[in-house]
N, C-alpha and C positions, 0 to 999 in steps of 0.2 A: 503493499500500500504505500502510495507516494506521502512524503512528508509535506503537508500543507501549512504548517505553522507560519511561514513567511507570507503566503498568499492571505491567510486569515488576518494576520496583523496588519497587511495593506487594505484589506477590506474593512476592517475596524476604523482605519483613520478617518474617512469622512464621517462616520458617525460619532467619533469622538470630537472632531472638529465642531459639528453641529451641536453637540452637547455643552461644548465649552462657551458657545455664543448665544446659547438659548436661556430662557427662563420661564418659570411658571410651570403650568401644566404640561407644555410641550417638553419641557426639560425632563419632566418626570418620566413621560412616555419614552423619550429618547433613552432615559437611564436603564429601562428594562431591556433595551436592545443590547446594551453593552455586556450582558452576561456571556459566559462562554458557550452555554448550550444554544443561545440565540445565534451567536457569531458562528458557531459550527453548522448549525442547521441552515442559516443563509448561504454559508459557502457551499455546503453539499448540494443544495438545490440549483445554485448557479453554476457549479461545476458540472452537474449532470446535463444542463441545458446547453453546454458548449461540447459535449461529447456526441458524435453521430455515427452512424453507419454510412458507408458510400458504396458505390458500385464496385470500388477496387476492395474495399475492407467490408465484406459482406457478413462476416462471421460475428462481430461484436462491435459495439460502439467504441470509438476512440477520441481521445481529448484532440482536439483541432491543433493544439500547439505542437503535437507530434507528428503531424503530416501536411498542414496547410501551407501552402506557398504563397506568400503576400502578393496580391495583385497591385497593379498601378492604376491610379485615377487621374483624370484630366478635368480642370474646372471648365466652366462654361465659356471662358476666353481662350480655351486651347493653348494655355501659356506652358507647355511642356507637361510632363506627368510626374506624379509623386507616388511612391510606394506607400500603400496605406497599411501601416502596421498598428496604429492605434487612432482613437478620435482626435488625438493632438495634431495628426497630420492635416485635419481639416481645419482651415482657418476660421471659419464661422461656427456659431452655435447651432444653426439649423440647416441641415443638409439633406438633399435627395441623392441618392446614388443610383444612376440609371445603368442597367446592364441587360444586353440581350440575351436570348436563349442560351443557356449552358455556361454563362459567364460566372456562374457561382455566387449570386446575389446572396441568398440564404445562408449558405456557407460562410461567406463573407462576414454577414450580420452577427452569426454565432461565434466566429473567430473574434470580432471586435468586442463581443460580450465577454469572452475569455480575457482579453486584453483590458478590458474595463475592471475586471475583477482585481487584477494586480495594478491598477494605475495609483490607488491610494487616494483617489480625488472624488470618484462618485460611486453610487451603488446603481447597477445596471438592471433595467426592467426590459425583458424582451418580450414582444407581442407579434403574434402572427395575425395580420390585419383581418383574414378572412374569418378568424374565429369571434370576432367581436360581433358580427351579426347585428341583431337589432339594439343591442345595447349602446348607451352612450360610450364614446371612446373614453372619456374621463373616468367614468365609473368603472369600466373594465379594467384600465391601468391601475386604479386604486385597489381593486380586488387583487390584482396580480401582484402589486407592491405590498400588500398586507399578508398575502399568501407567502411570499417570498420571506417576510420577516417573522411569521409564524404568529400573527396577531389577529384581532378582529379587524374587519374594514375599518379604516380611519382616514377619512378625508383630510381632516385637518393635519395629521401628521405627514401625509403623502404632499399636501399642499406646501407645507413648510419645508420639506426636503427640496421639492422642484423650485420654489421661490429663490432658496439659497443656491441653486446650481448643484446640489449634493447628490443629484439623480440624473441617469442618462435614459432616456426611451429610445429603444431600437425597434422602430416599426417595420416590420418584414412584409414585403408582398402586396403592395397597393394594388397590383395588377390582377391579384387574385380575389378581390373583394367581388361579392355579387353585385351585379349591375344595379339592382333597387338600392344598395346601400352607399354607392359611390358618392354621390353628391352630399349626403349626410356626413360621411367621413371626411371628405374633403373640407367642409366646413369645420369640422370639430378639430382636424389637424390645425387647421389655420388658426382657430382659436386658442388651442394649446400653445402655438409658439408664440402669440402675443401675451398669452397669460403669463408664461414663464420664460422671458427673455434670456435669463442667464442659465436656463437648462439647456443641456445638449439634447438634441432631437435628430435622430437619423432616420430617414425614410428610404426603403429600397423599392424599386419597381423596374419593369420594363418601360423602355422608351415609349413616347407618344400616348401615354395616359393621362388623364385629367389633372394628376398632381403636377404636371409640368407647369401649371398655371398658379401655383402656390407663390404668390410674391414676396413672402417672407423666408423663403427657403433658397439656398443656393445649389445650383446643378452641378453634380460631378458624374463623369461617365467612367465606367471601367474600360480600361483600355485593353486591346487584344494582347494576347501572349506573343512575345517576339521571339526571333529564332534563338537568341542569347538567353531566353528564359527557360528554354526546354530541358537543358541539362539539370538546373537546379529544381525544376518542377517535377520531373520524373524521378530523380534521386530522392526528393522529399517523399513522394507517396509510394515509391517501390522498396525503398531501402536496399536498393540492389544496383551497386555502381556498374558491374559488368554489364547487366541487362539494359541499364540506361545507356551505357555506350553504344551498344549494338542498336538500340531503337533509334537513338538520335542520328547515328551514322546512316541508318537505313531511310529516315525522313529526309535527311539532307540530300540523299541520292534519288528521292522519289519525284514524281511529276509536280509541277506547279499547283495543281488542283489538290493534291493531297496536303501540300504544305498550308494551304488554306483551312484545312481541317483542324489543325492544332492551333488555332487561334482563341480558342475557348478551352478552359479547364475540362469541361465535361467531354468534348469530342477527342481532346487530347488523351483523356483516361480511356474512353472507348478504344481509341486506337491502339493504345497500349496493351488492352485486353486482346485485340483481335490479333496483334502482333505476337503476343505471348502464345496463342493458341495455335494460329496459322502459320506463323514463322515467315510471314511475308506482309508488305505493304500494299493494300488494295490500290489500283489503278486510278480510280475516280470516286467520287463522292456516292454515286449511285451504288457502285459495287460494294462500298465500305457498309452502307447500310442494309444493303440487300443480304450481305453475309452475317451481319451482326447478330441477328437473333439466332441463327444456327450455331454460331460460335458460342454465344452465352449459354446455348443448351448442353454443349459438350464441353465447355472449359474446365468444369470441376471433374471431369471424368478424363481428360486428356492425359494426365500425368499417371494414370492407373491402367496399364495396358489390359485390354479384355473385361475392363469393368464398367457398368453403366449404372449410374444412379438409379435406385428404385423410384418408379413414378406410382403416382395415385391412379392414373388414367392408362388406358391401352392406345392412346393417340400416337401416331407417328409425329416426327418433328414437324413435318410440313403442315400436318393437321392442327398442330399446338399453334404454330404460327398464324395460320388463317383465322382461327378462333380469336388469337389475342388482337389481330388487326382489326377485327369486328368488334370486338370489346373496347378496344381504344376509341373507334369511330363512335360507338354508342355512348360512351362516356363523355366524349367531347361534344356530342350533339346535345347532351344534357348539361353542358358546361360545368362539369364537376372532376376534380382531380383527387379528392378525398372522399372514400366510400366507407360507409358502415358495412358491416358483414351481410347484412341482408340485401342492401342495395347491390353490393358486389355479386352476390349470388343471382339476384334477377338479372343483372346485365349479362352474367356468364351463361344464364339460361337461353336469354334472347340471341346471344351471339353464336351459340352451339347451334340453336335452331336455324339461324340465318346462313350457316355454313353447311348445313344439311349433314350433319354427321351425329353419331350418339356417343355420348359421354357424360360423365356425373360432374355437374358444375361446379362443385366443391372441390373436386380432384383436381379440376383443370385450374382452378385458382391457387391450390396448393403446389402444383407443378411449376407454375410461372414464378411463384414467391420463392420456391426452395431450390429450383434449378437455375433459373435465368437471374432472379433478383431484381427483375424490372419492376415487380410489385413488392412492397414492405409494409410489415406491421409497424404501426406507430400509434401508441396511446388508444388502443381497441378499435383503430381505424386502419383501413387499407389505403395506402398512397402508392401512386407512381413514384419510381426512384427519382424522376425528374420529369418535369412538364414537356420538356421536348422529346422524351420517349413516347409519351401519349400522343403528341402531335405528329411525329413522323410515322408512326405505324397507323394512325388514323389516315393519313395522307397516302400510305401504301394501299390501305384499303380501297380507296377510290382508283388508285392507279390500276389495280387488278380488277376492276368491275368493267362489264361490257360497255360499249359505245353509247347505247341509250341511257343506261344508268349514270354513267360519268357525265353525259351531257345534261341530265336532270340535275345533278348536284351543281354543276358550273352555272347552270341557268338560274339556280336559287342564290349563289353568291351575287350573281349580277343583278338580281332583284332587290339586293339590299342586306343579303345575310353575310356579306364577305367580313364585316367588322369582327365577327366572333370566330374567324378562320384565318387570321392573319398569317401565322406561322405555318399552317398548313398550306397555304398558298405559296409561300416562299419553297417549300419542300416540293410541290408539286410543279413548280416551274423548272425544277431540275429532274424530276423522276418521271413526270407525265407532260414534257414540254409541249408536244404537239396540241394535246386536248385542252391543256389549261390555257394555251394561247389563243386557240380558235374559239373555245366557248366562253372564256371569260376575260383574259388580260386585253384582247385586241376590242372586242365590243365595249369594254369599260373606258379603255382609251378614247374610243371613238365618241362615246357618250360625253366624256369629260371635255374633250376638245371642242365639240359641237356646242356645248354650254358656255365655255369660256368665249369662243369666238361669235356666238349667237348668230346675228345676220350678217356678220363680216366673213371674208374668205382669207383674211391674212391677220397677223399681228399688228397692232397700232397701239399708240399711246392710250387712246380711248378703252381699248381692249384690256390692257393691263389696269387702267384705273377703275374701269368697271368691275373688274375682278375683285380688286382690293377692297371695293366698297360693299362686296358680299360678305366680308369677314368683320366681325364686330367684336369689340370689348365693351362689356355692361358693368355698371358700378351699382353695388348694393351695399346699403348703409345698414349696419348691424349694432347692436349695443353690446360692450363688452365691459362688464363690471360697472354699468351706469354710464358708461363714456361711449359716444358714437363713433364707429370705426368704419372705414371703407374696405370693401371687399370687390375685387374684380374677376370677373370669369369671360371665358370665350364662348361666342355665339356664331352662327352664321345664317345667311338667307339665300343659299344656293339653292338652284332649281333642282338639282339632282344631287343624290348622295353616292358618290363613287370611290371606289378604292384608290383611284389615281388623284382624285380631288384631296383626299387625306395626306397623300404623299407630298402635293405641292403646297397644301396649307401647312403643314409641319415645317417644310423648308422655310416658308416666309416667316412663319412664327420665331424660328430660332434666330433668324437675321433682325427681326424687328424688335424683339424683347430681350435678346441674350447678346447683342452686339451693340456697342457705342463707339461712335466715331467722335473725335476731338472737337470740341466746342459745341457739341449738340445738346439739345434738351432731354430731359427725361422723358420716357413715353408717357408719363401721367401728366405733363405739363398742360396739355388741352383741357383735361378735367379740372385741374387746378385753377385755370383761368376762366373756365365756364363751370363753376360748381353745380349750377343748376342741371347740367346736362348728364343723362346717365348712361348713354350710348355714344361711343364714337367708332368709326370704321377705321380699318387698317389703313386706308388711304388718308383719312384725317391725322391718324397717329403719325403717318410717315411725314406729313407736312408739318404737324407740331414739332417732331425732332429735329428736322432740318433737311436740306437737299442731298446730303450725303447718304442719309438712310433711304430717302426716296429713289435716288439714283441706284443704288446696291439692291434694293427690294424689286425694282423694275427690271434691272438687267437680269436677276436670278430668273424671275417670273417668265420673262421673254425667252431665255435660253432654255428653260425646262419645256415650255410649250412647243418650241422649235424642236428640240430632241423627240418629243413624243410625237410629233407629226412625221418625222423621219423614221421613228420606230414603227410606227403604224404601217407604213409602206413595206418596210423591212419584213414585218410579220405577215402581210399580205403576200408578199412574194414567197416567203418560207412555206406557207400554208399551200399555196398554189402548186409550189414545187413538189411538196411532200405528197399531195393528192393526185398528181398527175402521173399516170404509169407512164414509164419510159420504155425504150426499146430492150432494156435490160431484162424485162420480165417476160420477153417474148420466148415461148418454146419452140 
């Protein structure tokens, strides 16, 4: 058992500091927390929270300090990147950490939790935002805080810690919040930041979620793994320098497309699993994922010649994969990544029936959990080991469908369902290129360009200005502790809701609200000069800020529209070529 005496002493420090500066009833409450039993209990709960199982370490949870390779983050001004080894690396008290699929946002947040335990500055409270549900965020955090300390729920004590900056809130997974709770949670996070300015609040999310509009938070993006990171990363997770050398050398000698795989910790780890079992590097992305499930099925058995792990079902490897793909699609359709056992069982029944095979649903779930480790047990729930696993195999389910079935799926995306399938769209563009282009990407581009150009057939200044006028910032006045405060949120009045509109809207947002040119006004200046106005368009905000912002935004919009018009022609030609039989096929 490790010696935790030093860690407990550091964890005690913020409590002792607060005890020294407090008085009255609050001081009496803090006094109770200083006992050895309370401190040991607090440390044990926090230490367990930063122990995790991973797809590499599947047999038992490990402390992140033993295998986590610190990632780098860049701020919104892109002024280089910084290794994020503690909250002290973040200059501001309130931060959002944006990361794409597989960049390890949740693992990073738990790693930061572990570092906070040893900081001697704050008591960390970790919160998976999807679990807040209909409760208020503040009451949920108060419950978590009180549970950690082993006391009854105490709002006064929690508030005292937060006001003095002796607590840190690690709010994980904004992108995993149920859609109906997003706006509520957004306002509550905003309120939390204004109520406790000295408190460290870190929020994690995938990019392009509503939390990007939180004006009291600073944006940070997880940087991709670089080539020079690979040796340190693999040595840290595998603890095998010889294997690490062979793997890194194989990656260095591999095609460019495979080198792009190792830009995220998840894909880099999966590639290591693939190499460990197959002793080769796949040629491209599609081959890598195509082989992955089969590799995971046999990797536990590969070192034991002639031995095969006992299965609960009589399904062959291909049947297990087909059912798993249907299972992933069924759960994604319901927008869920965490399942209770009854729901998992029902999804398994549905998926087995869809694949027209006979099998025990519970046996299927146990086989996927115990053999591939793509499903894991956590707190009486069944989770996918990572959201991207669910998303890829849901996409692969569509890839293996017949033409009419795939066309129906893509037509539903085109009709407005695309927002719930963003990651699957990216996968399908790589593994089902022709059909995803023909039935979704191309028609979506056509709808977007047609709406932007409207009655014109070319890009003009009026075209760009009119586009900017469809994007709005709205002001809402709220009361915080009896004092009125301004909240801002994004709205739009575009005639169609398309995937490609979302892409250009996000690009323009990043420039207008995340970039500042020398001598320009703040984006809120128009609201400040005309306080009675509650809505301003992006066009008005460009003018408010100054000519450099207007010029940059107009340039980016014009270039993007031009690129999409060219891309449209390229896609049309590609589809015609792929669907036109050549003499090569003549018998």
